[in-house]
C-alpha positions as CSV (number, residue, x, y, z in Angstrom):
1,M,25.0,-8.6,1.1
2,S,24.8,-10.1,4.6
3,N,25.4,-8.2,7.8
4,S,26.8,-9.7,10.9
5,I,26.7,-8.5,14.5
6,F,29.6,-9.2,16.9
7,A,30.3,-8.5,20.6
8,E,33.3,-6.5,21.6
9,G,36.2,-8.8,22.4
10,Q,34.6,-11.7,20.5
11,P,35.3,-10.9,16.9
12,G,35.3,-14.4,15.6
13,T,31.8,-15.6,16.7
14,P,28.8,-13.5,15.5
15,L,25.9,-12.8,17.9
16,W,23.8,-12.7,14.7
17,P,23.2,-14.6,12.6
18,D,23.7,-17.5,14.9
19,P,26.3,-19.7,13.0
20,E,24.6,-22.9,14.1
21,K,21.1,-21.8,12.9
22,V,22.3,-20.6,9.5
23,R,24.8,-23.3,8.6
24,G,24.3,-24.1,5.0
25,V,21.8,-21.3,4.4
26,S,22.9,-18.9,1.6
27,S,23.2,-15.2,2.1
28,A,20.8,-14.7,-0.8
29,L,18.1,-16.6,1.0
30,V,18.6,-14.6,4.2
31,N,18.3,-11.4,2.1
32,E,15.2,-12.7,0.3
33,L,13.5,-13.6,3.5
34,G,14.1,-10.1,4.9
35,L,15.7,-11.4,8.1
36,S,18.1,-8.4,7.8
37,E,17.1,-5.0,6.3
38,S,19.1,-1.8,5.9
39,Y,17.8,1.8,5.8
40,T,19.4,5.2,5.9
41,T,16.8,7.1,7.9
42,D,14.9,6.5,11.1
43,A,11.7,7.6,9.3
44,A,12.1,4.8,6.8
45,I,12.5,2.3,9.6
46,Q,9.4,3.6,11.4
47,A,7.5,3.3,8.1
48,R,8.6,-0.3,7.7
49,L,7.7,-1.2,11.3
50,R,4.2,0.3,10.7
51,D,3.9,-1.8,7.4
52,L,4.8,-4.9,9.5
53,G,2.4,-4.0,12.2
54,V,5.2,-4.0,14.8
55,P,4.3,-2.0,18.0
56,A,7.0,0.4,19.3
57,A,7.0,-1.6,22.6
58,D,8.3,-4.6,20.6
59,V,11.3,-2.8,19.3
60,T,14.8,-3.2,20.9
61,R,17.2,-0.5,19.7
62,V,20.9,-0.8,20.2
63,K,23.8,1.2,18.8
64,A,26.9,-0.3,17.4
65,S,30.1,0.8,19.0
66,R,31.9,0.2,15.7
67,V,31.1,-0.8,12.1
68,Q,33.5,-2.5,9.8
69,A,33.8,-4.3,6.5
70,S,32.8,-7.9,6.4
71,R,35.3,-10.3,7.8
72,F,35.1,-12.1,4.5
73,A,36.1,-9.0,2.6
74,P,38.0,-6.8,5.1
75,Q,39.5,-4.6,2.4
76,S,36.2,-3.8,0.6
77,G,35.5,-0.6,2.4
78,V,31.8,-1.5,2.5
79,L,30.8,-1.3,6.2
80,V,28.3,-4.2,6.8
81,D,29.3,-5.7,10.1
82,A,28.6,-4.1,13.5
83,T,30.2,-4.5,16.9
84,L,28.2,-4.0,20.1
85,N,29.5,-3.1,23.5
86,T,28.7,-5.5,26.4
87,A,25.4,-3.7,27.4
88,A,24.2,-3.4,23.8
89,A,25.0,-7.1,23.2
90,R,23.1,-8.1,26.3
91,A,20.1,-6.1,25.1
92,F,20.3,-7.5,21.6
93,L,20.4,-11.1,22.8
94,A,17.5,-10.4,25.2
95,A,15.3,-9.6,22.1
96,G,15.2,-13.3,21.4
97,D,15.6,-15.6,18.4
98,A,12.4,-14.6,16.6
99,C,13.5,-11.2,15.7
100,R,14.1,-9.2,12.5
101,V,17.2,-7.2,12.4
102,I,17.0,-3.7,10.8
103,F,20.1,-1.7,10.4
104,L,20.1,2.1,10.3
105,K,23.2,3.1,8.3
106,N,24.1,6.8,8.5
């Protein structure tokens, strides 16, 4: 299942994944490559970051202002897409293209 991230007021164009960069790439491949991961505890995220050798200074944390079902299945009830406020969207985009997105779902 693929997650998407949107900016408030711009629901049609995701911030992530970049539509131009993933055009023609299947969601299964994105999931297989681990470009997006989901966890239910902060401790699990910290453990994963340690496994990857990612220093805490290299982590950008943002909090969604809203989560919602996928725009492709809006009635599903499975919350997989996130919306960021302007400040969070700016911070997210500043992390750069070469990032791994890890979702904490609670």
